[in-house]
N, CA and C atoms of all chains as a GROMACS GRO file, in nm:
protein
  594
    1MET      N    1  -0.541  -0.925  -1.224
    1MET     CA    2  -0.644  -0.928  -1.122
    1MET      C    3  -0.657  -0.791  -1.056
    2ILE      N    4  -0.780  -0.755  -1.024
    2ILE     CA    5  -0.804  -0.626  -0.960
    2ILE      C    6  -0.812  -0.646  -0.808
    3TYR      N    7  -0.760  -0.548  -0.737
    3TYR     CA    8  -0.765  -0.552  -0.591
    3TYR      C    9  -0.839  -0.429  -0.540
    4ARG      N   10  -0.896  -0.444  -0.424
    4ARG     CA   11  -0.964  -0.329  -0.362
    4ARG      C   12  -0.900  -0.294  -0.229
    5ILE      N   13  -0.894  -0.164  -0.206
    5ILE     CA   14  -0.836  -0.116  -0.080
    5ILE      C   15  -0.936  -0.141   0.033
    6VAL      N   16  -0.886  -0.201   0.141
    6VAL     CA   17  -0.973  -0.226   0.256
    6VAL      C   18  -0.926  -0.152   0.381
    7SER      N   19  -0.819  -0.076   0.367
    7SER     CA   20  -0.771   0.002   0.482
    7SER      C   21  -0.750   0.145   0.438
    8LYS      N   22  -0.800   0.237   0.518
    8LYS     CA   23  -0.785   0.379   0.483
    8LYS      C   24  -0.640   0.424   0.486
    9ARG      N   25  -0.553   0.340   0.545
    9ARG     CA   26  -0.411   0.376   0.550
    9ARG      C   27  -0.348   0.382   0.411
   10LEU      N   28  -0.404   0.305   0.319
   10LEU     CA   29  -0.349   0.302   0.183
   10LEU      C   30  -0.421   0.399   0.091
   11GLY      N   31  -0.545   0.428   0.120
   11GLY     CA   32  -0.623   0.517   0.035
   11GLY      C   33  -0.771   0.500   0.065
   12GLU      N   34  -0.852   0.542  -0.030
   12GLU     CA   35  -0.996   0.537  -0.010
   12GLU      C   36  -1.044   0.392  -0.007
   13VAL      N   37  -1.111   0.357   0.100
   13VAL     CA   38  -1.159   0.220   0.114
   13VAL      C   39  -1.261   0.189   0.005
   14GLY      N   40  -1.243   0.077  -0.061
   14GLY     CA   41  -1.333   0.036  -0.168
   14GLY      C   42  -1.280   0.070  -0.306
   15ALA      N   43  -1.181   0.158  -0.312
   15ALA     CA   44  -1.126   0.198  -0.442
   15ALA      C   45  -1.045   0.083  -0.502
   16GLU      N   46  -1.041   0.079  -0.633
   16GLU     CA   47  -0.961  -0.023  -0.700
   16GLU      C   48  -0.813   0.009  -0.681
   17TRP      N   49  -0.734  -0.095  -0.674
   17TRP     CA   50  -0.589  -0.077  -0.657
   17TRP      C   51  -0.517  -0.173  -0.749
   18HIS      N   52  -0.423  -0.122  -0.821
   18HIS     CA   53  -0.344  -0.204  -0.914
   18HIS      C   54  -0.200  -0.207  -0.867
   19PRO      N   55  -0.149  -0.323  -0.836
   19PRO     CA   56  -0.009  -0.329  -0.791
   19PRO      C   57   0.086  -0.292  -0.903
   20SER      N   58   0.186  -0.213  -0.869
   20SER     CA   59   0.285  -0.176  -0.971
   20SER      C   60   0.398  -0.278  -0.978
   21SER      N   61   0.405  -0.364  -0.878
   21SER     CA   62   0.507  -0.468  -0.880
   21SER      C   63   0.462  -0.582  -0.788
   22SER      N   64   0.529  -0.694  -0.800
   22SER     CA   65   0.495  -0.807  -0.713
   22SER      C   66   0.530  -0.776  -0.568
   23ARG      N   67   0.630  -0.692  -0.548
   23ARG     CA   68   0.666  -0.652  -0.411
   23ARG      C   69   0.552  -0.572  -0.348
   24ASP      N   70   0.497  -0.478  -0.426
   24ASP     CA   71   0.383  -0.401  -0.377
   24ASP      C   72   0.270  -0.492  -0.337
   25LEU      N   73   0.241  -0.588  -0.424
   25LEU     CA   74   0.128  -0.677  -0.401
   25LEU      C   75   0.150  -0.762  -0.276
   26MET      N   76   0.267  -0.820  -0.264
   26MET     CA   77   0.295  -0.904  -0.148
   26MET      C   78   0.285  -0.825  -0.019
   27PHE      N   79   0.338  -0.704  -0.021
   27PHE     CA   80   0.332  -0.621   0.100
   27PHE      C   81   0.188  -0.586   0.136
   28CYS      N   82   0.112  -0.540   0.037
   28CYS     CA   83  -0.023  -0.493   0.067
   28CYS      C   84  -0.115  -0.607   0.110
   29LEU      N   85  -0.095  -0.725   0.053
   29LEU     CA   86  -0.174  -0.841   0.096
   29LEU      C   87  -0.134  -0.883   0.238
   30ALA      N   88  -0.003  -0.890   0.262
   30ALA     CA   89   0.046  -0.932   0.394
   30ALA      C   90   0.005  -0.835   0.503
   31ALA      N   91   0.003  -0.707   0.469
   31ALA     CA   92  -0.032  -0.606   0.569
   31ALA      C   93  -0.183  -0.589   0.583
   32GLY      N   94  -0.259  -0.661   0.501
   32GLY     CA   95  -0.404  -0.652   0.511
   32GLY      C   96  -0.460  -0.521   0.461
   33LEU      N   97  -0.394  -0.464   0.360
   33LEU     CA   98  -0.438  -0.335   0.308
   33LEU      C   99  -0.531  -0.349   0.189
   34VAL      N  100  -0.516  -0.458   0.115
   34VAL     CA  101  -0.600  -0.482  -0.003
   34VAL      C  102  -0.648  -0.628  -0.002
   35VAL      N  103  -0.754  -0.650  -0.076
   35VAL     CA  104  -0.801  -0.788  -0.098
   35VAL      C  105  -0.835  -0.801  -0.246
   36PRO      N  106  -0.833  -0.923  -0.299
   36PRO     CA  107  -0.878  -0.940  -0.437
   36PRO      C  108  -1.021  -0.889  -0.452
   37ALA      N  109  -1.050  -0.823  -0.564
   37ALA     CA  110  -1.179  -0.757  -0.582
   37ALA      C  111  -1.295  -0.853  -0.566
   38GLU      N  112  -1.280  -0.976  -0.615
   38GLU     CA  113  -1.389  -1.072  -0.606
   38GLU      C  114  -1.428  -1.096  -0.461
   39GLU      N  115  -1.324  -1.106  -0.377
   39GLU     CA  116  -1.348  -1.135  -0.235
   39GLU      C  117  -1.420  -1.020  -0.166
   40SER      N  118  -1.380  -0.896  -0.200
   40SER     CA  119  -1.438  -0.782  -0.130
   40SER      C  120  -1.581  -0.754  -0.173
   41THR      N  121  -1.618  -0.798  -0.296
   41THR     CA  122  -1.753  -0.770  -0.343
   41THR      C  123  -1.848  -0.886  -0.317
   42GLN      N  124  -1.793  -0.998  -0.272
   42GLN     CA  125  -1.878  -1.113  -0.246
   42GLN      C  126  -1.973  -1.084  -0.132
   43LYS      N  127  -2.100  -1.114  -0.154
   43LYS     CA  128  -2.196  -1.095  -0.046
   43LYS      C  129  -2.227  -1.230   0.014
   44PRO      N  130  -2.254  -1.230   0.143
   44PRO     CA  131  -2.289  -1.359   0.204
   44PRO      C  132  -2.417  -1.415   0.144
   45LYS      N  133  -2.413  -1.545   0.123
   45LYS     CA  134  -2.530  -1.609   0.065
   45LYS      C  135  -2.647  -1.607   0.163
   46LYS      N  136  -2.765  -1.586   0.105
   46LYS     CA  137  -2.883  -1.588   0.191
   46LYS      C  138  -2.907  -1.730   0.239
   47SER      N  139  -2.946  -1.739   0.364
   47SER     CA  140  -2.974  -1.874   0.415
   47SER      C  141  -3.103  -1.925   0.352
   48SER      N  142  -3.100  -2.049   0.313
   48SER     CA  143  -3.217  -2.104   0.247
   48SER      C  144  -3.329  -2.124   0.350
   49THR      N  145  -3.449  -2.088   0.308
   49THR     CA  146  -3.563  -2.102   0.400
   49THR      C  147  -3.622  -2.241   0.386
   50ILE      N  148  -3.665  -2.289   0.495
   50ILE     CA  149  -3.725  -2.424   0.494
   50ILE      C  150  -3.872  -2.412   0.454
   51LYS      N  151  -3.901  -2.479   0.348
   51LYS     CA  152  -4.040  -2.473   0.302
   51LYS      C  153  -4.128  -2.564   0.388
   52LYS      N  154  -4.240  -2.505   0.423
   52LYS     CA  155  -4.333  -2.585   0.503
   52LYS      C  156  -4.407  -2.682   0.413
   53ALA      N  157  -4.432  -2.794   0.466
   53ALA     CA  158  -4.508  -2.894   0.389
   53ALA      C  159  -4.652  -2.847   0.378
   54PRO      N  160  -4.712  -2.860   0.259
   54PRO     CA  161  -4.852  -2.815   0.243
   54PRO      C  162  -4.946  -2.893   0.336
   55LYS      N  163  -5.041  -2.816   0.386
   55LYS     CA  164  -5.138  -2.883   0.475
   55LYS      C  165  -5.228  -2.975   0.396
   56GLU      N  166  -5.258  -3.079   0.456
   56GLU     CA  167  -5.346  -3.176   0.385
   56GLU      C  168  -5.491  -3.138   0.406
   57MET      N  169   1.332   3.520   1.351
   57MET     CA  170   1.379   3.395   1.413
   57MET      C  171   1.301   3.278   1.353
   58ALA      N  172   1.376   3.183   1.309
   58ALA     CA  173   1.311   3.067   1.246
   58ALA      C  174   1.311   2.948   1.342
   59THR      N  175   1.197   2.899   1.368
   59THR     CA  176   1.187   2.780   1.454
   59THR      C  177   1.091   2.681   1.392
   60SER      N  178   1.109   2.556   1.428
   60SER     CA  179   1.016   2.452   1.385
   60SER      C  180   0.980   2.367   1.505
   61THR      N  181   0.852   2.354   1.527
   61THR     CA  182   0.809   2.261   1.630
   61THR      C  183   0.792   2.126   1.562
   62TYR      N  184   0.894   2.046   1.576
   62TYR     CA  185   0.893   1.920   1.503
   62TYR      C  186   0.797   1.820   1.565
   63LEU      N  187   0.748   1.734   1.480
   63LEU     CA  188   0.670   1.618   1.522
   63LEU      C  189   0.540   1.655   1.589
   64SER      N  190   0.492   1.778   1.562
   64SER     CA  191   0.359   1.808   1.612
   64SER      C  192   0.256   1.744   1.520
   65ASN      N  193   0.283   1.745   1.392
   65ASN     CA  194   0.188   1.683   1.300
   65ASN      C  195   0.256   1.630   1.175
   66PRO      N  196   0.366   1.558   1.189
   66PRO     CA  197   0.429   1.504   1.069
   66PRO      C  198   0.351   1.386   1.014
   67LYS      N  199   0.387   1.349   0.894
   67LYS     CA  200   0.321   1.237   0.829
   67LYS      C  201   0.427   1.130   0.802
   68VAL      N  202   0.398   1.007   0.841
   68VAL     CA  203   0.492   0.898   0.823
   68VAL      C  204   0.424   0.788   0.742
   69GLN      N  205   0.488   0.751   0.631
   69GLN     CA  206   0.432   0.646   0.545
   69GLN      C  207   0.542   0.544   0.515
   70VAL      N  208   0.506   0.416   0.521
   70VAL     CA  209   0.602   0.310   0.489
   70VAL      C  210   0.536   0.212   0.392
   71GLY      N  211   0.620   0.142   0.317
   71GLY     CA  212   0.567   0.042   0.225
   71GLY      C  213   0.678  -0.027   0.150
   72ALA      N  214   0.640  -0.123   0.066
   72ALA     CA  215   0.738  -0.196  -0.012
   72ALA      C  216   0.800  -0.107  -0.119
   73ALA      N  217   0.719  -0.014  -0.171
   73ALA     CA  218   0.766   0.078  -0.274
   73ALA      C  219   0.682   0.204  -0.264
   74ILE      N  220   0.720   0.307  -0.338
   74ILE     CA  221   0.653   0.436  -0.325
   74ILE      C  222   0.505   0.426  -0.363
   75GLY      N  223   0.471   0.329  -0.450
   75GLY     CA  224   0.332   0.314  -0.493
   75GLY      C  225   0.243   0.249  -0.390
   76SER      N  226   0.301   0.191  -0.287
   76SER     CA  227   0.218   0.122  -0.188
   76SER      C  228   0.249   0.168  -0.046
   77ILE      N  229   0.301   0.288  -0.031
   77ILE     CA  230   0.330   0.334   0.105
   77ILE      C  231   0.199   0.360   0.177
   78THR      N  232   0.198   0.321   0.301
   78THR     CA  233   0.076   0.330   0.380
   78THR      C  234   0.100   0.418   0.504
   79ASP      N  235  -0.001   0.489   0.540
   79ASP     CA  236   0.011   0.591   0.644
   79ASP      C  237   0.005   0.529   0.783
   80ILE      N  238   0.113   0.545   0.860
   80ILE     CA  239   0.112   0.495   0.999
   80ILE      C  240   0.132   0.611   1.097
   81THR      N  241   0.100   0.731   1.051
   81THR     CA  242   0.122   0.852   1.132
   81THR      C  243   0.064   0.839   1.273
   82ASP      N  244  -0.057   0.783   1.282
   82ASP     CA  245  -0.123   0.782   1.413
   82ASP      C  246  -0.067   0.676   1.507
   83GLN      N  247   0.038   0.606   1.464
   83GLN     CA  248   0.102   0.508   1.553
   83GLN      C  249   0.248   0.543   1.582
   84VAL      N  250   0.290   0.660   1.534
   84VAL     CA  251   0.430   0.700   1.548
   84VAL      C  252   0.439   0.821   1.640
   85SER      N  253   0.534   0.818   1.733
   85SER     CA  254   0.550   0.933   1.823
   85SER      C  255   0.684   1.002   1.804
   86ALA      N  256   0.774   0.942   1.727
   86ALA     CA  257   0.901   1.010   1.700
   86ALA      C  258   0.961   0.954   1.571
   87ALA      N  259   1.024   1.042   1.495
   87ALA     CA  260   1.089   0.999   1.371
   87ALA      C  261   1.216   1.082   1.352
   88THR      N  262   1.325   1.014   1.325
   88THR     CA  263   1.451   1.084   1.300
   88THR      C  264   1.517   1.028   1.176
   89LEU      N  265   1.525   1.110   1.075
   89LEU     CA  266   1.594   1.071   0.951
   89LEU      C  267   1.729   1.141   0.949
   90THR      N  268   1.834   1.062   0.954
   90THR     CA  269   1.969   1.118   0.953
   90THR      C  270   2.034   1.090   0.820
   91VAL      N  271   2.063   1.195   0.747
   91VAL     CA  272   2.128   1.182   0.617
   91VAL      C  273   2.276   1.210   0.637
   92THR      N  274   2.356   1.111   0.610
   92THR     CA  275   2.501   1.123   0.632
   92THR      C  276   2.575   1.102   0.502
   93LYS      N  277   2.666   1.188   0.475
   93LYS     CA  278   2.757   1.165   0.364
   93LYS      C  279   2.893   1.139   0.426
   94GLU      N  280   2.939   1.018   0.410
   94GLU     CA  281   3.061   0.977   0.480
   94GLU      C  282   3.178   1.067   0.443
   95ALA      N  283   3.261   1.092   0.544
   95ALA     CA  284   3.380   1.176   0.523
   95ALA      C  285   3.501   1.087   0.496
   96LEU      N  286   3.564   1.107   0.385
   96LEU     CA  287   3.685   1.031   0.350
   96LEU      C  288   3.804   1.125   0.356
   97GLU      N  289   3.905   1.080   0.424
   97GLU     CA  290   4.021   1.167   0.439
   97GLU      C  291   4.101   1.172   0.309
   98ASP      N  292   4.133   1.291   0.267
   98ASP     CA  293   4.214   1.306   0.146
   98ASP      C  294   4.337   1.394   0.171
   99THR      N  295   4.381   1.393   0.297
   99THR     CA  296   4.501   1.470   0.331
   99THR      C  297   4.622   1.412   0.258
  100ALA      N  298   4.701   1.497   0.203
  100ALA     CA  299   4.817   1.450   0.127
  100ALA      C  300   4.945   1.510   0.183
  101PHE      N  301   5.056   1.453   0.143
  101PHE     CA  302   5.185   1.511   0.181
  101PHE      C  303   5.186   1.658   0.141
  102GLY      N  304   5.243   1.736   0.227
  102GLY     CA  305   5.247   1.880   0.201
  102GLY      C  306   5.136   1.953   0.271
  103SER      N  307   5.034   1.877   0.320
  103SER     CA  308   4.924   1.942   0.390
  103SER      C  309   4.966   1.974   0.533
  104THR      N  310   4.906   2.077   0.586
  104THR     CA  311   4.930   2.109   0.727
  104THR      C  312   4.806   2.081   0.812
  105SER      N  313   4.695   2.052   0.746
  105SER     CA  314   4.571   2.020   0.819
  105SER      C  315   4.504   1.902   0.749
  106ARG      N  316   4.432   1.823   0.827
  106ARG     CA  317   4.357   1.714   0.765
  106ARG      C  318   4.241   1.772   0.686
  107THR      N  319   4.216   1.713   0.573
  107THR     CA  320   4.101   1.755   0.493
  107THR      C  321   4.018   1.632   0.457
  108MET      N  322   3.894   1.655   0.428
  108MET     CA  323   3.799   1.547   0.401
  108MET      C  324   3.733   1.569   0.266
  109THR      N  325   3.690   1.458   0.207
  109THR     CA  326   3.609   1.466   0.086
  109THR      C  327   3.488   1.376   0.104
  110ALA      N  328   3.389   1.399   0.023
  110ALA     CA  329   3.262   1.327   0.040
  110ALA      C  330   3.273   1.184  -0.008
  111GLY      N  331   3.216   1.093   0.071
  111GLY     CA  332   3.207   0.952   0.031
  111GLY      C  333   3.064   0.915  -0.002
  112LEU      N  334   3.024   0.799   0.042
  112LEU     CA  335   2.890   0.751   0.012
  112LEU      C  336   2.789   0.806   0.112
  113PHE      N  337   2.664   0.811   0.070
  113PHE     CA  338   2.557   0.839   0.166
  113PHE      C  339   2.541   0.718   0.257
  114SER      N  340   2.516   0.743   0.382
  114SER     CA  341   2.487   0.636   0.478
  114SER      C  342   2.373   0.685   0.566
  115ASN      N  343   2.251   0.648   0.526
  115ASN     CA  344   2.133   0.708   0.587
  115ASN      C  345   2.064   0.612   0.683
  116THR      N  346   2.006   0.666   0.785
  116THR     CA  347   1.926   0.584   0.877
  116THR      C  348   1.802   0.662   0.917
  117LEU      N  349   1.699   0.585   0.945
  117LEU     CA  350   1.576   0.646   0.995
  117LEU      C  351   1.528   0.565   1.114
  118THR      N  352   1.504   0.631   1.223
  118THR     CA  353   1.451   0.560   1.340
  118THR      C  354   1.311   0.613   1.370
  119LEU      N  355   1.224   0.519   1.407
  119LEU     CA  356   1.087   0.552   1.443
  119LEU      C  357   1.057   0.497   1.581
  120THR      N  358   0.980   0.572   1.655
  120THR     CA  359   0.920   0.518   1.777
  120THR      C  360   0.774   0.491   1.745
  121VAL      N  361   0.738   0.363   1.753
  121VAL     CA  362   0.606   0.319   1.706
  121VAL      C  363   0.530   0.255   1.821
  122TYR      N  364   0.404   0.292   1.836
  122TYR     CA  365   0.319   0.224   1.933
  122TYR      C  366   0.284   0.085   1.880
  123ALA      N  367   0.298  -0.013   1.965
  123ALA     CA  368   0.266  -0.148   1.923
  123ALA      C  369   0.115  -0.163   1.909
  124SER      N  370   0.073  -0.209   1.793
  124SER     CA  371  -0.068  -0.238   1.771
  124SER      C  372  -0.076  -0.362   1.684
  125TYR      N  373  -0.152  -0.458   1.731
  125TYR     CA  374  -0.163  -0.584   1.658
  125TYR      C  375  -0.295  -0.591   1.580
  126ALA      N  376  -0.365  -0.478   1.572
  126ALA     CA  377  -0.492  -0.474   1.498
  126ALA      C  378  -0.464  -0.482   1.348
  127SER      N  379  -0.569  -0.514   1.274
  127SER     CA  380  -0.557  -0.526   1.129
  127SER      C  381  -0.506  -0.396   1.066
  128SER      N  382  -0.409  -0.409   0.977
  128SER     CA  383  -0.354  -0.295   0.901
  128SER      C  384  -0.280  -0.194   0.989
  129GLU      N  385  -0.248  -0.231   1.113
  129GLU     CA  386  -0.176  -0.136   1.197
  129GLU      C  387  -0.030  -0.177   1.211
  130SER      N  388   0.039  -0.124   1.312
  130SER     CA  389   0.186  -0.127   1.311
  130SER      C  390   0.246  -0.267   1.294
  131TYR      N  391   0.198  -0.365   1.368
  131TYR     CA  392   0.259  -0.499   1.356
  131TYR      C  393   0.235  -0.555   1.216
  132SER      N  394   0.113  -0.543   1.170
  132SER     CA  395   0.078  -0.597   1.039
  132SER      C  396   0.161  -0.532   0.928
  133VAL      N  397   0.171  -0.401   0.931
  133VAL     CA  398   0.243  -0.328   0.826
  133VAL      C  399   0.393  -0.352   0.833
  134LEU      N  400   0.449  -0.343   0.953
  134LEU     CA  401   0.596  -0.352   0.964
  134LEU      C  402   0.646  -0.496   0.952
  135SER      N  403   0.568  -0.592   1.000
  135SER     CA  404   0.615  -0.731   0.988
  135SER      C  405   0.621  -0.774   0.842
  136ALA      N  406   0.537  -0.715   0.758
  136ALA     CA  407   0.541  -0.747   0.615
  136ALA      C  408   0.667  -0.692   0.549
  137LEU      N  409   0.733  -0.599   0.616
  137LEU     CA  410   0.854  -0.538   0.558
  137LEU      C  411   0.982  -0.593   0.618
  138LEU      N  412   0.970  -0.676   0.720
  138LEU     CA  413   1.088  -0.726   0.789
  138LEU      C  414   1.179  -0.804   0.692
  139GLY      N  415   1.305  -0.768   0.693
  139GLY     CA  416   1.401  -0.838   0.608
  139GLY      C  417   1.392  -0.800   0.462
  140THR      N  418   1.330  -0.687   0.434
  140THR     CA  419   1.318  -0.644   0.294
  140THR      C  420   1.371  -0.501   0.279
  141LYS      N  421   1.397  -0.468   0.154
  141LYS     CA  422   1.427  -0.329   0.120
  141LYS      C  423   1.294  -0.260   0.096
  142CYS      N  424   1.271  -0.152   0.168
  142CYS     CA  425   1.141  -0.088   0.158
  142CYS      C  426   1.157   0.062   0.140
  143THR      N  427   1.043   0.130   0.138
  143THR     CA  428   1.042   0.274   0.115
  143THR      C  429   0.973   0.342   0.231
  144ILE      N  430   1.028   0.453   0.274
  144ILE     CA  431   0.964   0.529   0.382
  144ILE      C  432   0.969   0.677   0.346
  145LYS      N  433   0.859   0.744   0.380
  145LYS     CA  434   0.849   0.886   0.347
  145LYS      C  435   0.798   0.961   0.470
  146VAL      N  436   0.866   1.068   0.503
  146VAL     CA  437   0.826   1.149   0.619
  146VAL      C  438   0.813   1.293   0.574
  147ASN      N  439   0.698   1.352   0.604
  147ASN     CA  440   0.676   1.495   0.578
  147ASN      C  441   0.665   1.570   0.711
  148PRO      N  442   0.708   1.695   0.715
  148PRO     CA  443   0.692   1.772   0.838
  148PRO      C  444   0.547   1.789   0.881
  149ASN      N  445   0.454   1.797   0.785
  149ASN     CA  446   0.313   1.803   0.823
  149ASN      C  447   0.229   1.727   0.722
  150ASP      N  448   0.098   1.728   0.743
  150ASP     CA  449   0.008   1.640   0.669
  150ASP      C  450  -0.029   1.694   0.530
  151ALA      N  451   0.016   1.814   0.496
  151ALA     CA  452  -0.020   1.875   0.368
  151ALA      C  453   0.054   1.807   0.253
  152SER      N  454   0.020   1.848   0.131
  152SER     CA  455   0.085   1.792   0.013
  152SER      C  456   0.233   1.831   0.010
  153ASP      N  457   0.309   1.754  -0.070
  153ASP     CA  458   0.451   1.785  -0.085
  153ASP      C  459   0.468   1.926  -0.144
  154SER      N  460   0.558   2.001  -0.088
  154SER     CA  461   0.587   2.134  -0.140
  154SER      C  462   0.724   2.176  -0.088
  155ALA      N  463   0.769   2.293  -0.129
  155ALA     CA  464   0.899   2.341  -0.083
  155ALA      C  465   0.900   2.364   0.067
  156THR      N  466   0.781   2.396   0.122
  156THR     CA  467   0.775   2.420   0.266
  156THR      C  468   0.727   2.298   0.343
  157ASN      N  469   0.692   2.193   0.271
  157ASN     CA  470   0.656   2.066   0.335
  157ASN      C  471   0.718   1.952   0.254
  158PRO      N  472   0.850   1.947   0.251
  158PRO     CA  473   0.915   1.847   0.166
  158PRO      C  474   0.890   1.705   0.214
  159GLY      N  475   0.876   1.614   0.119
  159GLY     CA  476   0.864   1.473   0.152
  159GLY      C  477   1.003   1.410   0.149
  160PHE      N  478   1.052   1.373   0.264
  160PHE     CA  479   1.184   1.311   0.273
  160PHE      C  480   1.168   1.161   0.252
  161ILE      N  481   1.232   1.110   0.151
  161ILE     CA  482   1.209   0.971   0.110
  161ILE      C  483   1.338   0.891   0.120
  162LEU      N  484   1.327   0.773   0.179
  162LEU     CA  485   1.435   0.675   0.172
  162LEU      C  486   1.383   0.557   0.092
  163THR      N  487   1.449   0.527  -0.018
  163THR     CA  488   1.410   0.416  -0.103
  163THR      C  489   1.510   0.302  -0.085
  164ASP      N  490   1.461   0.180  -0.088
  164ASP     CA  491   1.548   0.062  -0.069
  164ASP      C  492   1.622   0.067   0.064
  165THR      N  493   1.552   0.113   0.166
  165THR     CA  494   1.611   0.110   0.301
  165THR      C  495   1.573  -0.022   0.366
  166TYR      N  496   1.663  -0.074   0.448
  166TYR     CA  497   1.648  -0.211   0.497
  166TYR      C  498   1.597  -0.214   0.640
  167LEU      N  499   1.493  -0.295   0.662
  167LEU     CA  500   1.440  -0.314   0.796
  167LEU      C  501   1.489  -0.449   0.849
  168ALA      N  502   1.581  -0.443   0.944
  168ALA     CA  503   1.646  -0.566   0.990
  168ALA      C  504   1.576  -0.629   1.110
  169ALA      N  505   1.509  -0.549   1.191
  169ALA     CA  506   1.456  -0.605   1.316
  169ALA      C  507   1.330  -0.533   1.360
  170ILE      N  508   1.240  -0.610   1.421
  170ILE     CA  509   1.123  -0.553   1.488
  170ILE      C  510   1.113  -0.618   1.626
  171PRO      N  511   1.110  -0.540   1.731
  171PRO     CA  512   1.089  -0.600   1.864
  171PRO      C  513   0.941  -0.634   1.881
  172VAL      N  514   0.901  -0.750   1.836
  172VAL     CA  515   0.757  -0.780   1.826
  172VAL      C  516   0.685  -0.771   1.960
  173ILE      N  517   0.759  -0.794   2.068
  173ILE     CA  518   0.701  -0.774   2.201
  173ILE      C  519   0.797  -0.686   2.281
  174ASN      N  520   0.743  -0.578   2.335
  174ASN     CA  521   0.822  -0.493   2.424
  174ASN      C  522   0.727  -0.451   2.536
  175ALA      N  523   0.698  -0.547   2.621
  175ALA     CA  524   0.590  -0.530   2.717
  175ALA      C  525   0.641  -0.494   2.855
  176SER      N  526   0.585  -0.388   2.912
  176SER     CA  527   0.612  -0.351   3.050
  176SER      C  528   0.479  -0.325   3.118
  177LEU      N  529   0.467  -0.375   3.237
  177LEU     CA  530   0.341  -0.361   3.309
  177LEU      C  531   0.303  -0.214   3.328
  178GLY      N  532   0.183  -0.182   3.291
  178GLY     CA  533   0.132  -0.047   3.314
  178GLY      C  534   0.182   0.057   3.216
  179GLU      N  535   0.250   0.015   3.109
  179GLU     CA  536   0.299   0.112   3.011
  179GLU      C  537   0.246   0.078   2.873
  180LEU      N  538   0.229   0.183   2.794
  180LEU     CA  539   0.190   0.162   2.656
  180LEU      C  540   0.312   0.111   2.580
  181SER      N  541   0.295   0.000   2.514
  181SER     CA  542   0.409  -0.066   2.449
  181SER      C  543   0.453   0.012   2.324
  182THR      N  544   0.583   0.036   2.314
  182THR     CA  545   0.637   0.103   2.196
  182THR      C  546   0.757   0.025   2.143
  183TRP      N  547   0.785   0.046   2.017
  183TRP     CA  548   0.900  -0.016   1.953
  183TRP      C  549   0.992   0.092   1.897
  184GLU      N  550   1.121   0.069   1.907
  184GLU     CA  551   1.218   0.152   1.837
  184GLU      C  552   1.257   0.078   1.710
  185ILE      N  553   1.223   0.134   1.597
  185ILE     CA  554   1.246   0.069   1.469
  185ILE      C  555   1.353   0.145   1.393
  186GLU      N  556   1.449   0.073   1.338
  186GLU     CA  557   1.554   0.140   1.260
  186GLU      C  558   1.557   0.089   1.117
  187PHE      N  559   1.550   0.181   1.025
  187PHE     CA  560   1.568   0.151   0.883
  187PHE      C  561   1.710   0.191   0.846
  188GLN      N  562   1.782   0.099   0.784
  188GLN     CA  563   1.924   0.123   0.756
  188GLN      C  564   1.949   0.140   0.605
  189GLY      N  565   2.035   0.235   0.575
  189GLY     CA  566   2.075   0.255   0.436
  189GLY      C  567   1.962   0.310   0.351
  190GLY      N  568   1.976   0.296   0.222
  190GLY     CA  569   1.873   0.345   0.132
  190GLY      C  570   1.914   0.473   0.061
  191VAL      N  571   1.843   0.497  -0.047
  191VAL     CA  572   1.872   0.615  -0.130
  191VAL      C  573   1.782   0.730  -0.084
  192TYR      N  574   1.844   0.841  -0.056
  192TYR     CA  575   1.773   0.958  -0.002
  192TYR      C  576   1.730   1.050  -0.116
  193SER      N  577   1.606   1.096  -0.108
  193SER     CA  578   1.560   1.197  -0.203
  193SER      C  579   1.458   1.287  -0.134
  194VAL      N  580   1.432   1.400  -0.196
  194VAL     CA  581   1.335   1.496  -0.140
  194VAL      C  582   1.234   1.530  -0.249
  195ASP      N  583   1.105   1.515  -0.214
  195ASP     CA  584   1.000   1.546  -0.310
  195ASP      C  585   0.932   1.676  -0.266
  196THR      N  586   0.936   1.776  -0.355
  196THR     CA  587   0.875   1.904  -0.322
  196THR      C  588   0.759   1.938  -0.414
  197THR      N  589   0.720   1.840  -0.496
  197THR     CA  590   0.607   1.865  -0.586
  197THR      C  591   0.491   1.773  -0.552
  198ALA      N  592   0.374   1.830  -0.548
  198ALA     CA  593   0.254   1.754  -0.510
  198ALA      C  594   0.220   1.649  -0.614
   0.00000   0.00000   0.00000
């Protein structure tokens, strides 16, 4: 799984990050330094618009 | 005359391992890395003075850290290391590792305690953090 840096303390924000060990991964997730790539690239869904009923 | 104004702009990084060390420089106001090689007495019969020989390294690093509970700051970073063997690196300044800016590294140093609250009215909260033991090395190459 790919992770992305979300804190400048670890490196460039948005850059891909690959854990070199499970210890690295646990630390960086717990400290809020990285997130799984899917989560960081997810965009909020657009709210659905209410369609108006056609005029008679 | 050689002088060093210490801690004017050092760099402090901590993490689970060297590959994930994170910069907490802007939350640290003091850092002391003490490298000790234990002295073992090897005085023998016939000696007229005590003599010592080198034993094991016994290293400690103490940090004075401003308490911050914001995301990715001191509480978040250090609490993830509590009770683990971790890595810490301190450079005299913010530049790359070199002979004149060596990166002092403690690997597998143990963080036993964090004073999660050290609150005094009207004062900026700080923590004294001690990392115990660990393997000492110096990185002088960028």
